[in-house]
N, C-alpha and C positions, 0 to 999 in steps of 0.2 A: 042329438047325440049320434044318430045313425049317419047324418050328413057329415059330421066331423070324422067319424071312423072311415067313412067312404073316401073322404079327402086324403086321410093318412094312407089308406090302402093304395089309392091311385098314385100318391107321391112315391111310395116305395116301389110300386110297379114301374113307374117311369124311370127311377134310378136303376132298377135291375135291368130294364130294357137298354138304357144308355150304356151301363157296364157291359152288357152282353154284346152290344154293337162294337164297343171299343175292343173287347177281347177278340171278337171275330176279325176286326181290322188288323190287330197285332198278329193274329195267326196267319192271315193272308200275306202280310208283309214279311213275316219270318219265313214263309215258304218261298215267296218270290225273290226276296233279297235278304238272305240270312245274315250277310256280313253287316249291312246297315242296322239290322235288328240288334245284332250283338253290340254295336257301337252305342245305340240308344240305351240298351240295358245297362251298359257300363256307366253311362252318364247319369241315368236315374239312380242307380245303386250308389254312386258317389255322392249325389245330392242328399240321399237319404242316410248317408254315413254307414251303409252296410258293408261295402267293400271299396277299395281304391281302384279307380279305373286305370287300366294299363296305359301308360304314356304312349307306348308304341302304337296302340290301336287308335288313340285320339289323333296323334300326329298324322297318321296315314289318312284319317278321315278329313281333317281340317286343313292340312298343309299341302296336300297333293291329291291329284286325281288318281285313285288307286283302282286298278282293274285286275282281278285275279287272272293270271295267265294259265291257259290250259296246256299242260305238258303231256304229250302222248306217251304212254308207258312203253318201255322197251318190249320188243317182240320176244316171246318165249322161244326156246329152242324148237318147240313143236311147230312154230309158225314159219321157221326158216326152211328153205329148200336147199338141197344138196347141189353144190356147184364144183366144177373142177378146180382144184387148188392151183392158184396162180403163182408161179415161181420165177417170174421175170420174162417168160416167153411171150411172144406177141399175142394180143387178143384179137387182131384183125381177122376177118373172115373172107373167104373166097368161095365162089360158086364153081362146082365141078360136076359135069354131067356123067353119071355112071349108069350101069345097066339097071340098077335099083331105082334110079330117078335122080333128079338134081339134088345135090347135097350142098349145104352151106356150112363150111367147116373152117375152124381156125387154122392158120398156118401151123401154130404150135401143137395142134392135135395130131398132125400127120407125122408118123414115125418113119415110114418108108413106103416107096412104091416099087414094085418088082414086076418085071416083064417076063411072061412065059408064053411062048408062041405069039399069038396075036392079042393076048389079053394082058392088061395091066391090073395088078392087085394092089389096092391102097389099104394100108393098115394104120389104124389110129392108136392113140395111147390108151384107149378104152378097149382094145383088142377087137374093135369092129373092123370088118373087112368089106370093101366095096370093089366091084370089078368094072373096068373101063375097057371097051373094045378099042383096038388101035385105030379103027376107021374113024372113031369119034375123036380120039386124042392120042397122038403119038407120045412116046416117052420123052423125046427131045422137046416137043411142043409143050408138054406138061412141065418140064424142067424150066423152060423159059418163063412159063406162067408163075412158077414157084420161086424162081431165082430173085424176084424182087425182095424176098425176105432175106436173102444172102446166107442163110444158115443151112441151105440144102447143098448137097454134094452129089454129083452124077458119076456113076460108074457105067460100065458098058450096058448092063441090063437092069439097072436099078437107080433109084434116087433115094438118098438117105438124109434124114434130118440130123445134123451133127450134134444137136443138143441131146440126142438120145444115145450117142455113142458111149459105151461103157469102157471099152478098151480096144487096143490093137493087139491082137494075139498072134504070137509066132509059134508055129508048129513045124519043126524041122526047118525046111527052107521056104515054107509058105506063110503068108500073113493073112489074117482075117480081121474084119471089123466085127466086133461083138456089140450088139445093141443091148439096151437095158431090159428088153423083153426076151433076151437070149437068142434072138435071130442072128445068124452069122452070114457075112458076105465076104467072098474072096476078094482080096485087095492085091492087085498087080503091083509089082515092085516099082513100076514107072509112076504109080499114083501115090506111093507112100508119102513122099515129100510134099506133094501138092495137098494131100489131105491134112498133114500136120500143120502146114502153113495156113490152110483154111481154118483149122480149129483155133490156132493161136490168134489169127487176125479177126475172125468173125464170131467166135463163140466164147472166148474167155473174157 
């Protein structure tokens, strides 16, 4: 009798062990390959008549090699860095040696260069100012360097980026170039037509 009960106990013990191993196997598969596990579950449930397996899932498994594509989420606004808004002005950069050091600046960032005595003052669209000694770079030499961009116009003691001209102002018999940052430059009568032609041909 004891021998019979012992055999029954060992039989159920073996079944429990086998079920446990199978359960552990399913758990490992579900962790490593959840998609395949879902497909197997659908097939088993369909065979048992519990639920209908979805046709789309089966077709993806049987008719094609399906790999889930990882799609990188869009960066949130907090991940973005601020950049200068681009409005069509050139993005190319040039190197200019200033008293502050070598700067690497976009043509489009230069609003004007103004000469006072032997110092050139370069002003950007971010209101930054750099000084250049005339021994390092003359106004005419700098204009030749900038003229590749064609949007710059040279006056006697300044170079202006025509993209930043807001208006040509007439006060009595004098004319002035008014920039977007409110800086004014005297415009000789002999230069008026040249400037208007330059604006029409190069900037519009």
